[in-house]
C-alpha positions in Angstrom: -26.0 7.0 6.6 -26.7 4.0 4.4 -24.2 1.2 3.9 -21.1 1.8 1.8 -20.7 -0.7 -1.1 -17.5 -2.5 -1.9 -17.2 -0.2 -5.0 -17.6 2.9 -2.9 -14.8 1.6 -0.5 -12.5 0.9 -3.4 -13.1 4.4 -4.8 -12.5 6.0 -1.4 -9.3 4.0 -1.1 -8.2 5.2 -4.5 -9.0 8.8 -3.8 -7.4 8.8 -0.3 -4.3 7.2 -1.7 -4.1 9.8 -4.4 -4.4 12.7 -2.0 -1.8 11.1 0.3 0.6 10.8 -2.6 -0.1 14.4 -3.6 0.5 15.6 -0.1 3.9 13.9 0.1 5.0 15.2 -3.3 3.9 18.7 -2.7 5.6 18.8 0.7 8.8 17.5 -0.9 8.5 20.1 -3.7 8.0 22.9 -1.1 11.1 21.8 0.8 13.2 22.0 -2.4 11.7 25.3 -3.7 14.0 28.4 -3.4 11.4 31.0 -4.5 9.1 31.9 -1.6 6.1 32.3 -3.8 6.6 28.9 -5.3 7.3 27.4 -1.9 4.0 28.8 -0.6 2.2 27.5 -3.7 3.4 23.9 -3.0 2.7 24.3 0.8 -0.9 25.4 0.1 -1.3 22.4 -2.3 0.1 20.0 0.3 -2.3 21.4 2.9 -5.2 21.2 0.6 -4.4 17.5 -0.3 -4.2 16.7 3.4 -7.5 18.3 4.2 -9.2 16.5 1.3 -7.7 13.2 2.6 -9.0 13.8 6.1 -12.4 14.8 4.8 -12.7 11.5 2.8 -11.5 9.5 5.8 -14.6 10.6 7.7 -16.6 8.3 5.3 -14.9 5.2 6.6 
């Protein structure tokens, strides 16, 4: 793989941080949800955000 530029690293940091924040928020929303369907929706969103974060971390 070619070298990663400073701009690429900054963009990765921004994206990874966003997915981390989304994961935390969606997990908290899932914990607060009473409706099982809504709870599942938030859990799936949290899992997706974590997977995206982990995929982006592979570039570092």
